C-alpha atoms as one frame of an Amber mdcrd trajectory, in Angstrom:
protein
 -26.118 -14.482  -7.490 -22.907 -16.214  -6.478 -21.269 -16.357  -3.006 -17.783
 -15.254  -3.921 -15.172 -13.811  -4.890 -11.729 -13.831  -4.743 -10.050 -11.642
  -7.398  -6.428 -11.945  -8.223  -3.781 -11.101 -11.004  -2.587 -14.138 -12.655
   0.954 -15.082 -13.185   2.627 -11.930 -14.375   4.201 -13.696 -17.380   0.515
 -14.715 -18.551  -0.916 -11.053 -18.104  -4.313 -12.171 -16.823  -6.837 -11.419
 -14.357  -8.852 -14.243 -12.602 -12.112 -14.217 -10.598 -12.410 -17.250  -8.290
 -15.496 -18.441  -6.517 -14.772 -18.815  -2.635 -17.818 -21.068  -2.536 -17.128
 -23.779  -5.221 -13.168 -22.923  -5.508 -13.574 -22.647  -9.500 -12.795 -20.000
 -11.848 -15.716 -17.840 -12.649 -13.918 -15.823 -15.274 -10.614 -14.704 -16.411
  -9.198 -12.439 -19.033  -5.853 -11.661 -20.453  -4.536  -8.018 -20.345  -2.091
  -6.383 -22.608   0.577  -5.825 -19.622   1.066  -7.434 -16.553  -0.993  -6.606
 -13.527   0.605  -6.067 -10.145  -2.238  -5.038  -7.767  -5.992  -5.184  -7.782
  -8.531  -3.456  -5.571 -12.192  -3.861  -5.274 -14.344  -0.659  -5.212 -15.733
  -0.539  -1.419 -19.036   1.299  -2.509 -19.726  -0.724  -5.888 -19.516  -4.596
  -5.450 -18.783  -5.189  -9.236 -16.133  -2.731  -9.902 -12.514  -2.602  -9.293
  -9.292  -0.979 -10.131  -5.978  -2.396 -11.207  -2.285  -0.943 -11.506   0.231
  -2.694 -13.575   3.523  -2.467 -15.737   4.364   0.830 -17.530   1.992   2.736
 -15.375  -1.137   1.072 -16.441  -4.234   2.012 -14.715  -7.444   0.199 -15.316
 -10.847   0.474 -14.257 -12.853  -2.923 -14.338 -16.548  -3.807 -14.236 -17.970
  -7.483 -13.429 -20.954  -7.990 -15.474 -23.307 -10.650 -13.985 -26.294  -9.815
 -16.106 -25.946 -12.868 -18.359 -25.671 -16.354 -17.856 -21.853 -16.141 -18.282
 -19.961 -13.713 -16.020 -17.607 -11.401 -18.098 -15.125  -8.667 -17.305 -15.143
  -5.248 -18.986 -12.222  -2.986 -18.913 -11.449   0.758 -19.527  -7.565   1.342
 -19.522  -7.026   5.248 -18.426  -4.591   7.270 -20.291  -2.314   9.046 -17.868
   0.103  11.925 -18.663   3.382  11.006 -19.779   5.146  13.347 -17.287   3.478
  11.304 -14.425   5.366   7.977 -15.567   8.877   8.809 -15.875  10.711   8.349
 -12.391   7.403   8.070 -10.324   5.710   4.862  -9.121   2.069   4.481  -8.875
   0.621   2.721  -5.661  -3.097   1.727  -5.684  -4.493   2.292  -2.168  -7.970
   1.503  -2.963 -10.287   1.809  -6.074 -10.876   5.611  -5.199  -7.450   6.569
  -4.654  -4.213   6.444  -6.602  -1.031   7.814  -5.049   2.104   8.734  -7.218
   5.560   8.815  -5.334   8.975   9.649  -6.405
């Protein structure tokens, strides 16, 4: 078990998510995304899950898998109704709440 973690979106031009160890200051894992990620929030109830919001209304749910020798990230991109995406903005309050504002 690692003593970590700092989770951050990479440079928006690189479309990535990076997990850092705050103990060793090294990258534990990283992955590329299809679109830039703007915000990430850990699930306050499950230590290995988090959510992200990104460009074009992208909402993704992530799982940090530590069951193997190498840490990996699994992702599920949620499908949102198109009528929510037009002139609205999504704000990720935490991993349990998504707020749509005009």
